[in-house]
N, CA, C and O atoms as a DFTB+ gen file, in Angstrom:
584 C
 N C O
     1  1    -150.251      73.973     -74.451
     2  2    -149.064      73.539     -75.174
     3  2    -148.133      72.823     -74.201
     4  3    -147.893      73.280     -73.084
     5  1    -147.618      71.689     -74.664
     6  2    -146.632      70.923     -73.908
     7  2    -145.504      70.548     -74.862
     8  3    -145.686      70.529     -76.079
     9  1    -144.351      70.255     -74.302
    10  2    -143.232      69.736     -75.094
    11  2    -143.084      68.263     -74.750
    12  3    -142.912      67.898     -73.587
    13  1    -143.153      67.411     -75.789
    14  2    -143.010      65.969     -75.624
    15  2    -141.736      65.548     -76.333
    16  3    -141.541      65.870     -77.506
    17  1    -140.876      64.840     -75.641
    18  2    -139.570      64.485     -76.182
    19  2    -139.458      62.977     -76.342
    20  3    -139.599      62.223     -75.379
    21  1    -139.203      62.550     -77.575
    22  2    -138.887      61.155     -77.874
    23  2    -137.410      61.004     -77.508
    24  3    -136.532      61.235     -78.339
    25  1    -137.145      60.615     -76.263
    26  2    -135.808      60.757     -75.699
    27  2    -134.821      59.661     -76.069
    28  3    -133.618      59.852     -75.893
    29  1    -135.276      58.533     -76.571
    30  2    -134.348      57.468     -76.941
    31  2    -133.456      57.952     -78.080
    32  3    -133.927      58.139     -79.202
    33  1    -132.189      58.153     -77.801
    34  2    -131.243      58.599     -78.812
    35  2    -131.357      60.071     -79.162
    36  3    -130.840      60.489     -80.198
    37  1    -132.009      60.865     -78.340
    38  2    -132.211      62.288     -78.624
    39  2    -131.095      63.119     -77.991
    40  3    -130.937      63.105     -76.771
    41  1    -130.317      63.847     -78.807
    42  2    -129.192      64.608     -78.260
    43  2    -129.567      65.983     -77.708
    44  3    -128.693      66.706     -77.231
    45  1    -130.853      66.363     -77.762
    46  2    -131.225      67.727     -77.369
    47  2    -132.196      67.769     -76.189
    48  3    -132.915      68.754     -76.018
    49  1    -132.225      66.737     -75.394
    50  2    -133.146      66.692     -74.253
    51  2    -132.904      67.880     -73.335
    52  3    -133.853      68.573     -72.969
    53  1    -131.666      68.129     -72.959
    54  2    -131.365      69.217     -72.026
    55  2    -131.700      70.586     -72.612
    56  3    -132.191      71.460     -71.898
    57  1    -131.445      70.779     -73.887
    58  2    -131.776      72.053     -74.537
    59  2    -133.289      72.264     -74.533
    60  3    -133.764      73.362     -74.242
    61  1    -134.040      71.222     -74.854
    62  2    -135.502      71.325     -74.878
    63  2    -136.053      71.620     -73.483
    64  3    -136.971      72.426     -73.333
    65  1    -135.498      70.973     -72.475
    66  2    -135.977      71.206     -71.111
    67  2    -135.633      72.611     -70.634
    68  3    -136.406      73.219     -69.894
    69  1    -134.494      73.125     -71.044
    70  2    -134.116      74.507     -70.700
    71  2    -135.128      75.483     -71.292
    72  3    -135.568      76.413     -70.614
    73  1    -135.495      75.275     -72.545
    74  2    -136.486      76.131     -73.185
    75  2    -137.834      76.007     -72.493
    76  3    -138.509      77.011     -72.268
    77  1    -138.233      74.787     -72.154
    78  2    -139.504      74.568     -71.456
    79  2    -139.528      75.333     -70.131
    80  3    -140.532      75.962     -69.797
    81  1    -138.440      75.282     -69.384
    82  2    -138.372      76.016     -68.112
    83  2    -138.481      77.516     -68.349
    84  3    -139.241      78.201     -67.666
    85  1    -137.723      78.026     -69.316
    86  2    -137.719      79.466     -69.602
    87  2    -139.085      79.970     -70.059
    88  3    -139.469      81.096     -69.742
    89  1    -139.816      79.149     -70.795
    90  2    -141.119      79.543     -71.338
    91  2    -142.281      79.064     -70.470
    92  3    -143.445      79.276     -70.808
    93  1    -141.956      78.415     -69.349
    94  2    -142.967      77.882     -68.437
    95  2    -143.938      76.941     -69.161
    96  3    -145.157      77.078     -69.060
    97  1    -143.362      75.989     -69.889
    98  2    -144.134      75.015     -70.647
    99  2    -143.918      73.639     -70.019
   100  3    -142.790      73.258     -69.706
   101  1    -144.992      72.915     -69.846
   102  2    -144.944      71.555     -69.312
   103  2    -144.135      70.659     -70.256
   104  3    -144.314      70.708     -71.473
   105  1    -143.249      69.845     -69.689
   106  2    -142.402      68.970     -70.503
   107  2    -142.570      67.513     -70.084
   108  3    -142.730      67.195     -68.906
   109  1    -142.529      66.631     -71.096
   110  2    -142.651      65.190     -70.878
   111  2    -141.573      64.477     -71.679
   112  3    -141.346      64.779     -72.851
   113  1    -140.916      63.530     -71.032
   114  2    -139.895      62.718     -71.679
   115  2    -140.446      61.299     -71.823
   116  3    -140.984      60.734     -70.872
   117  1    -140.306      60.730     -73.026
   118  2    -140.751      59.359     -73.285
   119  2    -139.533      58.512     -73.630
   120  3    -138.732      58.882     -74.489
   121  1    -139.399      57.379     -72.958
   122  2    -138.283      56.476     -73.233
   123  2    -138.702      55.054     -72.885
   124  3    -139.672      54.832     -72.159
   125  1    -137.949      54.094     -73.421
   126  2    -138.248      52.711     -73.052
   127  2    -137.346      52.299     -71.895
   128  3    -136.512      53.081     -71.439
   129  1    -137.516      51.080     -71.429
   130  2    -136.811      50.627     -70.232
   131  2    -135.298      50.525     -70.423
   132  3    -134.561      50.396     -69.445
   133  1    -134.829      50.583     -71.666
   134  2    -133.386      50.540     -71.919
   135  2    -132.725      51.910     -71.752
   136  3    -131.507      51.988     -71.589
   137  1    -133.504      52.982     -71.788
   138  2    -132.963      54.346     -71.752
   139  2    -133.790      55.193     -70.795
   140  3    -134.515      56.081     -71.245
   141  1    -133.706      54.954     -69.525
   142  2    -134.528      55.702     -68.577
   143  2    -133.868      57.038     -68.274
   144  3    -132.703      57.098     -67.881
   145  1    -134.637      58.111     -68.466
   146  2    -134.175      59.475     -68.208
   147  2    -134.970      60.045     -67.044
   148  3    -136.199      59.976     -67.035
   149  1    -134.293      60.593     -66.089
   150  2    -134.940      61.331     -65.005
   151  2    -134.312      62.715     -65.009
   152  3    -133.138      62.870     -64.672
   153  1    -135.088      63.714     -65.385
   154  2    -134.585      65.081     -65.481
   155  2    -135.503      66.002     -64.699
   156  3    -136.724      65.848     -64.727
   157  1    -134.903      66.969     -63.996
   158  2    -135.691      67.971     -63.294
   159  2    -136.487      68.785     -64.299
   160  3    -135.986      69.148     -65.363
   161  1    -137.729      69.063     -63.949
   162  2    -138.568      69.891     -64.795
   163  2    -139.331      69.132     -65.851
   164  3    -139.945      69.743     -66.725
   165  1    -139.309      67.805     -65.794
   166  2    -140.037      67.018     -66.799
   167  2    -140.623      65.781     -66.151
   168  3    -140.046      65.203     -65.229
   169  1    -141.767      65.393     -66.647
   170  2    -142.356      64.125     -66.236
   171  2    -141.851      63.054     -67.190
   172  3    -141.936      63.211     -68.408
   173  1    -141.326      61.966     -66.639
   174  2    -140.794      60.889     -67.459
   175  2    -141.823      59.772     -67.593
   176  3    -142.407      59.317     -66.608
   177  1    -142.030      59.342     -68.838
   178  2    -142.935      58.229     -69.140
   179  2    -142.066      57.083     -69.652
   180  3    -141.493      57.171     -70.738
   181  1    -141.969      56.020     -68.877
   182  2    -141.166      54.865     -69.266
   183  2    -142.118      53.804     -69.814
   184  3    -143.069      53.397     -69.146
   185  1    -141.848      53.373     -71.026
   186  2    -142.696      52.378     -71.686
   187  2    -141.911      51.075     -71.826
   188  3    -140.680      51.090     -71.787
   189  1    -142.605      49.955     -71.988
   190  2    -141.896      48.681     -72.156
   191  2    -141.005      48.705     -73.395
   192  3    -141.306      49.364     -74.390
   193  1    -139.911      47.974     -73.306
   194  2    -139.008      47.861     -74.445
   195  2    -139.739      47.200     -75.602
   196  3    -140.466      46.224     -75.420
   197  1    -139.536      47.741     -76.779
   198  2    -140.179      47.164     -77.960
   199  2    -140.098      48.138     -79.115
   200  3    -139.942      49.344     -78.928
   201  1    -140.206      47.593     -80.307
   202  2    -140.125      48.419     -81.505
   203  2    -141.208      49.490     -81.472
   204  3    -142.399      49.182     -81.424
   205  1    -140.788      50.731     -81.498
   206  2    -141.687      51.889     -81.586
   207  2    -142.611      52.067     -80.385
   208  3    -143.602      52.790     -80.488
   209  1    -142.319      51.434     -79.253
   210  2    -143.227      51.557     -78.104
   211  2    -143.295      52.999     -77.591
   212  3    -144.375      53.471     -77.238
   213  1    -142.168      53.699     -77.546
   214  2    -142.197      55.099     -77.111
   215  2    -142.944      55.950     -78.133
   216  3    -143.674      56.869     -77.765
   217  1    -142.761      55.643     -79.412
   218  2    -143.445      56.403     -80.467
   219  2    -144.957      56.291     -80.330
   220  3    -145.663      57.294     -80.432
   221  1    -145.457      55.087     -80.101
   222  2    -146.909      54.908     -79.969
   223  2    -147.429      55.552     -78.690
   224  3    -148.550      56.059     -78.665
   225  1    -146.627      55.537     -77.630
   226  2    -147.039      56.209     -76.387
   227  2    -147.181      57.714     -76.619
   228  3    -148.128      58.338     -76.139
   229  1    -146.237      58.285     -77.354
   230  2    -146.312      59.717     -77.663
   231  2    -147.522      59.996     -78.548
   232  3    -148.269      60.941     -78.297
   233  1    -147.720      59.183     -79.580
   234  2    -148.847      59.383     -80.501
   235  2    -150.188      59.336     -79.761
   236  3    -151.123      60.047     -80.128
   237  1    -150.281      58.516     -78.742
   238  2    -151.516      58.427     -77.969
   239  2    -151.657      59.559     -76.952
   240  3    -152.770      59.880     -76.535
   241  1    -150.541      60.164     -76.552
   242  2    -150.530      61.197     -75.518
   243  2    -150.665      62.604     -76.099
   244  3    -151.193      63.498     -75.438
   245  1    -150.199      62.801     -77.314
   246  2    -150.106      64.138     -77.908
   247  2    -151.491      64.751     -78.117
   248  3    -152.462      64.066     -78.440
   249  1    -151.541      66.076     -77.919
   250  2    -152.769      66.840     -78.144
   251  2    -152.470      67.960     -79.134
   252  3    -151.313      68.281     -79.405
   253  1    -153.524      68.537     -79.658
   254  2    -153.406      69.663     -80.578
   255  2    -152.517      70.750     -79.963
   256  3    -152.666      71.106     -78.794
   257  1    -151.598      71.262     -80.768
   258  2    -150.676      72.349     -80.411
   259  2    -149.548      71.953     -79.463
   260  3    -148.792      72.818     -79.022
   261  1    -149.415      70.661     -79.138
   262  2    -148.222      70.214     -78.427
   263  2    -147.047      70.289     -79.391
   264  3    -147.228      70.310     -80.609
   265  1    -145.854      70.329     -78.839
   266  2    -144.627      70.287     -79.636
   267  2    -143.954      68.955     -79.348
   268  3    -143.664      68.635     -78.195
   269  1    -143.708      68.180     -80.397
   270  2    -143.045      66.888     -80.244
   271  2    -141.664      66.977     -80.877
   272  3    -141.511      67.486     -81.987
   273  1    -140.665      66.479     -80.165
   274  2    -139.295      66.446     -80.662
   275  2    -138.943      64.992     -80.932
   276  3    -138.900      64.168     -80.018
   277  1    -138.692      64.688     -82.201
   278  2    -138.362      63.315     -82.601
   279  2    -137.573      63.340     -83.897
   280  3    -137.647      64.297     -84.667
   281  1    -136.822      62.284     -84.126
   282  2    -136.167      62.120     -85.420
   283  2    -136.837      61.017     -86.233
   284  3    -136.340      60.628     -87.290
   285  1    -137.962      60.519     -85.738
   286  2    -138.675      59.423     -86.393
   287  2    -139.775      59.975     -87.300
   288  3    -140.711      60.617     -86.823
   289  1    -139.664      59.728     -88.592
   290  2    -140.629      60.254     -89.554
   291  2    -142.021      59.654     -89.365
   292  3    -143.025      60.340     -89.557
   293  1    -142.082      58.395     -88.996
   294  2    -143.380      57.766     -88.769
   295  2    -144.123      58.427     -87.627
   296  3    -145.316      58.711     -87.738
   297  1    -143.422      58.674     -86.524
   298  2    -144.026      59.371     -85.397
   299  2    -144.415      60.786     -85.812
   300  3    -145.497      61.262     -85.468
   301  1    -143.536      61.453     -86.550
   302  2    -143.841      62.815     -87.004
   303  2    -145.149      62.839     -87.790
   304  3    -145.964      63.745     -87.617
   305  1    -145.348      61.853     -88.644
   306  2    -146.570      61.786     -89.435
   307  2    -147.796      61.633     -88.540
   308  3    -148.818      62.281     -88.769
   309  1    -147.700      60.780     -87.522
   310  2    -148.818      60.596     -86.599
   311  2    -149.094      61.875     -85.810
   312  3    -150.250      62.227     -85.575
   313  1    -148.035      62.564     -85.406
   314  2    -148.166      63.807     -84.644
   315  2    -148.853      64.882     -85.485
   316  3    -149.737      65.589     -85.000
   317  1    -148.444      65.000     -86.741
   318  2    -149.055      66.000     -87.617
   319  2    -150.546      65.736     -87.803
   320  3    -151.331      66.677     -87.924
   321  1    -150.939      64.468     -87.827
   322  2    -152.352      64.137     -87.988
   323  2    -153.176      64.544     -86.768
   324  3    -154.403      64.602     -86.841
   325  1    -152.515      64.823     -85.657
   326  2    -153.196      65.259     -84.428
   327  2    -153.137      66.775     -84.267
   328  3    -153.449      67.294     -83.196
   329  1    -152.741      67.490     -85.321
   330  2    -152.623      68.960     -85.302
   331  2    -151.639      69.459     -84.255
   332  3    -151.853      70.488     -83.615
   333  1    -150.568      68.715     -84.099
   334  2    -149.487      69.126     -83.208
   335  2    -148.297      69.557     -84.060
   336  3    -148.285      69.350     -85.274
   337  1    -147.311      70.149     -83.422
   338  2    -146.112      70.626     -84.091
   339  2    -145.018      69.599     -83.843
   340  3    -144.933      69.034     -82.753
   341  1    -144.191      69.356     -84.834
   342  2    -143.155      68.342     -84.683
   343  2    -141.858      68.840     -85.314
   344  3    -141.846      69.316     -86.449
   345  1    -140.762      68.720     -84.554
   346  2    -139.448      69.100     -85.072
   347  2    -138.444      68.008     -84.752
   348  3    -138.642      67.201     -83.844
   349  1    -137.354      68.000     -85.523
   350  2    -136.301      67.030     -85.223
   351  2    -135.186      67.689     -84.422
   352  3    -135.266      68.872     -84.090
   353  1    -134.162      66.930     -84.119
   354  2    -133.076      67.388     -83.259
   355  2    -132.201      68.444     -83.918
   356  3    -131.361      69.051     -83.253
   357  1    -132.384      68.672     -85.218
   358  2    -131.619      69.705     -85.919
   359  2    -132.436      70.965     -86.149
   360  3    -131.950      71.917     -86.760
   361  1    -133.689      70.980     -85.657
   362  2    -134.535      72.157     -85.814
   363  2    -135.355      72.165     -87.084
   364  3    -135.952      73.186     -87.426
   365  1    -135.399      71.041     -87.796
   366  2    -136.225      70.942     -88.995
   367  2    -137.663      70.672     -88.561
   368  3    -137.933      69.698     -87.858
   369  1    -138.576      71.533     -88.980
   370  2    -139.976      71.340     -88.643
   371  2    -140.619      70.425     -89.677
   372  3    -140.555      70.684     -90.879
   373  1    -141.234      69.358     -89.196
   374  2    -141.982      68.471     -90.071
   375  2    -143.309      69.153     -90.395
   376  3    -143.963      69.707     -89.512
   377  1    -143.695      69.108     -91.657
   378  2    -144.936      69.745     -92.083
   379  2    -145.695      68.815     -93.020
   380  3    -145.169      67.791     -93.457
   381  1    -146.925      69.177     -93.320
   382  2    -147.706      68.425     -94.297
   383  2    -147.025      68.464     -95.672
   384  3    -147.197      67.553     -96.481
   385  1    -146.255      69.520     -95.926
   386  2    -145.590      69.674     -97.217
   387  2    -144.346      68.795     -97.363
   388  3    -144.004      68.408     -98.480
   389  1    -143.657      68.468     -96.251
   390  2    -142.408      67.706     -96.402
   391  2    -142.469      66.269     -95.881
   392  3    -141.552      65.492     -96.145
   393  1    -143.513      65.897     -95.155
   394  2    -143.512      64.578     -94.511
   395  2    -143.593      63.433     -95.514
   396  3    -142.959      62.398     -95.309
   397  1    -144.357      63.591     -96.592
   398  2    -144.458      62.500     -97.570
   399  2    -143.102      62.206     -98.212
   400  3    -142.740      61.042     -98.387
   401  1    -142.358      63.246     -98.561
   402  2    -141.033      63.052     -99.148
   403  2    -140.071      62.390     -98.169
   404  3    -139.271      61.539     -98.558
   405  1    -140.148      62.776     -96.909
   406  2    -139.276      62.175     -95.889
   407  2    -139.616      60.701     -95.684
   408  3    -138.722      59.862     -95.570
   409  1    -140.905      60.390     -95.639
   410  2    -141.313      58.988     -95.488
   411  2    -140.887      58.160     -96.695
   412  3    -140.469      57.013     -96.540
   413  1    -140.988      58.725     -97.889
   414  2    -140.565      58.010     -99.093
   415  2    -139.056      57.768     -99.076
   416  3    -138.600      56.686     -99.443
   417  1    -138.276      58.774     -98.650
   418  2    -136.822      58.608     -98.559
   419  2    -136.472      57.504     -97.552
   420  3    -135.555      56.716     -97.786
   421  1    -137.201      57.450     -96.435
   422  2    -136.970      56.390     -95.439
   423  2    -137.274      55.025     -96.042
   424  3    -136.519      54.073     -95.843
   425  1    -138.366      54.929     -96.770
   426  2    -138.752      53.665     -97.417
   427  2    -137.680      53.227     -98.419
   428  3    -137.300      52.057     -98.462
   429  1    -137.205      54.164     -99.211
   430  2    -136.177      53.856    -100.209
   431  2    -134.892      53.385     -99.538
   432  3    -134.272      52.421     -99.987
   433  1    -134.492      54.059     -98.470
   434  2    -133.274      53.672     -97.750
   435  2    -133.418      52.268     -97.160
   436  3    -132.464      51.490     -97.166
   437  1    -134.599      51.949     -96.655
   438  2    -134.819      50.608     -96.104
   439  2    -134.717      49.555     -97.192
   440  3    -134.159      48.481     -96.965
   441  1    -135.247      49.847     -98.369
   442  2    -135.150      48.904     -99.479
   443  2    -133.686      48.670     -99.863
   444  3    -133.300      47.538    -100.152
   445  1    -132.880      49.713     -99.868
   446  2    -131.454      49.591    -100.191
   447  2    -130.764      48.714     -99.144
   448  3    -129.988      47.822     -99.487
   449  1    -131.053      48.975     -97.858
   450  2    -130.433      48.164     -96.784
   451  2    -130.869      46.711     -96.864
   452  3    -130.052      45.807     -96.690
   453  1    -132.156      46.478     -97.128
   454  2    -132.658      45.104     -97.233
   455  2    -132.043      44.352     -98.409
   456  3    -131.954      43.124     -98.387
   457  1    -131.623      45.084     -99.426
   458  2    -130.988      44.460    -100.595
   459  2    -129.481      44.288    -100.387
   460  3    -128.769      43.877    -101.303
   461  1    -128.999      44.602     -99.189
   462  2    -127.576      44.424     -98.886
   463  2    -126.743      45.676     -99.063
   464  3    -125.531      45.645     -98.852
   465  1    -127.369      46.776     -99.446
   466  2    -126.639      48.032     -99.619
   467  2    -126.357      48.709     -98.293
   468  3    -126.923      48.361     -97.257
   469  1    -125.486      49.665     -98.354
   470  2    -125.135      50.428     -97.155
   471  2    -125.447      51.892     -97.396
   472  3    -125.280      52.414     -98.499
   473  1    -125.903      52.537     -96.340
   474  2    -126.201      53.963     -96.403
   475  2    -125.377      54.636     -95.322
   476  3    -125.360      54.199     -94.172
   477  1    -124.695      55.701     -95.704
   478  2    -123.830      56.417     -94.777
   479  2    -124.657      57.047     -93.663
   480  3    -125.712      57.627     -93.916
   481  1    -124.183      56.933     -92.455
   482  2    -124.856      57.516     -91.304
   483  2    -124.604      59.012     -91.216
   484  3    -123.853      59.570     -92.016
   485  1    -125.229      59.656     -90.246
   486  2    -125.065      61.102     -90.111
   487  2    -123.666      61.452     -89.592
   488  3    -123.039      60.654     -88.895
   489  1    -123.185      62.649     -89.937
   490  2    -121.891      63.086     -89.410
   491  2    -121.999      63.412     -87.919
   492  3    -123.098      63.473     -87.367
   493  1    -120.864      63.617     -87.285
   494  2    -120.822      63.952     -85.865
   495  2    -121.609      65.240     -85.615
   496  3    -121.541      66.185     -86.401
   497  1    -122.340      65.261     -84.529
   498  2    -123.168      66.423     -84.178
   499  2    -122.288      67.638     -83.875
   500  3    -121.224      67.525     -83.267
   501  1    -122.770      68.805     -84.318
   502  2    -122.015      70.047     -84.118
   503  2    -122.775      71.001     -83.191
   504  3    -123.973      70.839     -82.959
   505  1    -122.067      71.980     -82.677
   506  2    -122.691      73.013     -81.844
   507  2    -123.697      73.826     -82.659
   508  3    -124.703      74.293     -82.126
   509  1    -123.421      73.992     -83.946
   510  2    -124.331      74.745     -84.810
   511  2    -125.695      74.067     -84.889
   512  3    -126.721      74.744     -84.947
   513  1    -125.712      72.740     -84.891
   514  2    -126.984      72.015     -84.906
   515  2    -127.772      72.285     -83.624
   516  3    -128.990      72.461     -83.660
   517  1    -127.062      72.315     -82.486
   518  2    -127.721      72.622     -81.220
   519  2    -128.307      74.033     -81.239
   520  3    -129.416      74.258     -80.753
   521  1    -127.563      74.972     -81.798
   522  2    -128.038      76.356     -81.882
   523  2    -129.277      76.441     -82.765
   524  3    -130.258      77.086     -82.396
   525  1    -129.239      75.791     -83.934
   526  2    -130.400      75.805     -84.841
   527  2    -131.628      75.194     -84.168
   528  3    -132.736      75.719     -84.279
   529  1    -131.416      74.076     -83.468
   530  2    -132.526      73.445     -82.766
   531  2    -133.117      74.395     -81.731
   532  3    -134.330      74.597     -81.687
   533  1    -132.261      74.973     -80.903
   534  2    -132.716      75.876     -79.841
   535  2    -133.481      77.063     -80.417
   536  3    -134.543      77.427     -79.914
   537  1    -132.940      77.659     -81.467
   538  2    -133.605      78.815     -82.086
   539  2    -134.970      78.430     -82.650
   540  3    -135.932      79.184     -82.506
   541  1    -135.064      77.273     -83.285
   542  2    -136.328      76.833     -83.873
   543  2    -137.354      76.542     -82.789
   544  3    -138.523      76.901     -82.933
   545  1    -136.933      75.895     -81.703
   546  2    -137.861      75.587     -80.619
   547  2    -138.397      76.873     -79.995
   548  3    -139.593      76.980     -79.727
   549  1    -137.527      77.838     -79.766
   550  2    -137.965      79.126     -79.217
   551  2    -138.929      79.799     -80.191
   552  3    -139.963      80.320     -79.771
   553  1    -138.607      79.797     -81.481
   554  2    -139.472      80.419     -82.494
   555  2    -140.856      79.772     -82.497
   556  3    -141.861      80.476     -82.598
   557  1    -140.923      78.450     -82.389
   558  2    -142.210      77.755     -82.378
   559  2    -142.998      78.104     -81.123
   560  3    -144.199      78.362     -81.196
   561  1    -142.340      78.112     -79.986
   562  2    -143.066      78.440     -78.743
   563  2    -143.610      79.858     -78.797
   564  3    -144.718      80.114     -78.326
   565  1    -142.852      80.776     -79.360
   566  2    -143.324      82.158     -79.467
   567  2    -144.443      82.281     -80.491
   568  3    -145.372      83.064     -80.293
   569  1    -144.372      81.538     -81.560
   570  2    -145.406      81.574     -82.605
   571  2    -146.748      81.079     -82.064
   572  3    -147.795      81.619     -82.420
   573  1    -146.725      80.058     -81.210
   574  2    -147.972      79.444     -80.766
   575  2    -148.401      79.865     -79.382
   576  3    -149.460      79.441     -78.920
   577  1    -147.617      80.686     -78.698
   578  2    -148.017      81.173     -77.377
   579  2    -148.667      82.550     -77.461
   580  3    -149.050      83.122     -76.441
   581  1    -148.790      83.077     -78.665
   582  2    -149.380      84.424     -78.806
   583  2    -150.871      84.373     -78.716
   584  3    -151.531      85.408     -78.812
């Protein structure tokens, strides 16, 4: 088991790395050349700048039972197809049961934006979201390390 972090725009990198250290789990950070992260306790993979370049690097790197942290539904879908675990920055676990609905919602939102509509962005991040994420990551590591 490894923890792979889609670090571009990810607000929980430090929390994930703290959990990886505590659980003695190998950690990898993926980012493009616009967002280079160097953190102790993680191997950083820098990919060329480009649409979804970090996502495809993660999809090619992930193995069964790895944990991937991303807010990208497309990447989550690819990760699930590799029998890996995937969660977002709020601690929501992507599953075979919810990924189709999430992808459809993303498609619908894109159609609205392309037609000139506006969609409200997420509210400001709270400490409660960090707590939920941390608790979920710990729960997943304990579930799959048994």
